[in-house]
C-alpha positions in Angstrom: -47.8 77.6 133.6 -45.7 78.2 130.2 -44.7 81.3 129.0 -47.1 81.5 125.3 -45.3 80.0 122.2 -44.7 82.7 119.0 -46.7 81.2 116.0 -43.2 79.2 114.8 -43.0 77.9 118.3 -47.0 76.4 118.3 -46.2 75.1 113.9 -42.6 73.5 115.2 -44.5 71.8 118.3 -47.7 70.6 116.1 -45.1 69.5 114.0 -43.3 67.5 116.6 -46.3 66.6 118.1 -47.6 65.3 114.9 -44.9 63.0 114.3 -45.2 61.3 117.6 -48.1 60.7 117.3 -47.6 58.9 114.0 -44.8 57.1 115.3 -46.8 55.9 117.9 -49.8 54.6 116.0 -47.6 53.3 113.8 -45.4 51.4 116.8 -48.4 49.9 117.7 -49.8 48.8 114.4 -51.0 45.3 114.1 -47.9 42.9 113.2 -48.6 39.4 111.9 -48.3 37.8 115.5 -51.3 39.8 116.4 -53.6 39.0 113.3 -52.7 35.5 114.2 -53.6 36.0 117.9 -56.5 37.0 116.9 -57.6 34.5 114.1 -56.7 31.6 116.9 -59.2 33.4 119.1 -61.8 33.4 116.8 -61.6 29.9 116.2 -59.5 30.2 113.0 -57.8 26.8 112.0 -54.5 26.5 110.5 -54.7 24.1 107.8 -50.9 22.8 106.6 -50.6 21.7 102.6 -52.6 24.2 100.4 -51.2 25.3 97.2 -49.7 28.9 96.0 -50.4 29.8 92.5 -47.0 29.0 91.8 -47.1 25.7 93.0 -45.1 26.1 96.6 -46.7 24.4 99.3 -48.3 26.5 101.7 -50.3 27.3 104.9 -54.1 28.2 104.6 -56.6 29.3 107.6 -60.0 27.6 107.9 -62.9 29.0 109.4 -66.4 29.9 109.6 -68.6 32.7 109.1 -69.3 33.2 112.8 -65.7 32.6 113.3 -64.8 35.2 110.6 -67.1 37.7 111.8 -65.7 37.0 115.3 -62.4 38.0 113.8 -63.7 41.0 112.2 -65.0 42.3 115.9 -61.6 41.6 117.4 -59.9 43.4 114.4 -62.3 46.4 114.3 -62.0 47.0 118.2 -57.9 46.9 118.5 -58.0 49.2 115.6 -60.6 51.5 117.8 -59.0 51.0 120.9 -55.0 52.7 118.8 -57.1 55.0 117.4 -58.7 55.9 120.7 -55.2 55.9 122.2 -53.7 58.1 119.8 -55.6 60.5 121.1 -55.4 59.9 124.4 -51.2 60.4 123.7 -52.1 63.7 121.9 -53.8 65.0 125.0 -50.8 64.2 127.4 -48.1 65.6 124.9 -50.2 69.1 124.6 -50.2 69.0 128.4 -46.0 70.2 127.5 -47.4 74.2 127.1 -49.7 74.8 130.2 -53.6 75.1 130.8 -54.5 78.2 128.9 -58.1 78.3 127.4 -56.9 77.1 124.0 -55.0 73.7 125.7 -58.2 72.9 127.6 -60.5 73.0 124.6 -58.3 71.0 122.6 -57.9 68.5 125.5 -61.5 68.2 126.2 -62.1 68.0 121.9 -59.3 65.5 122.2 -60.3 63.2 125.1 -64.2 63.0 123.4 -62.7 62.4 120.4 -61.3 59.4 122.0 -64.6 58.4 124.0 -66.1 58.5 120.5 -64.1 56.2 118.7 -64.4 53.7 121.9 -68.1 53.8 121.7 -68.2 52.8 118.7 -67.6 49.5 119.7 -70.5 49.8 121.5 -73.2 50.1 118.8 
């Protein structure tokens, strides 16, 4: 077990951990390709030849209401999993500082948060 941290060490560790969590979350954020993949999985059809407001030709996506609902469910599931993963990663990074009662409680809390986020998809 590591030695107890001073208040300044704890503040520094919390700031670094928060930064890592944020970088992890943003690096895994849905990008254009991921969104297009989910749209196709939901049954959207890419139609070429639409017009932008400025008169230029562009693509657009066509879908039925059921396909739109499927797409929304896919996006929500991906976002839930990304949020739950941030919680799980925070738990793993917290283990760097040992297993005293505070860290064990924090680990239990972050694991419960991850499980609760994932469970939202089962409702």
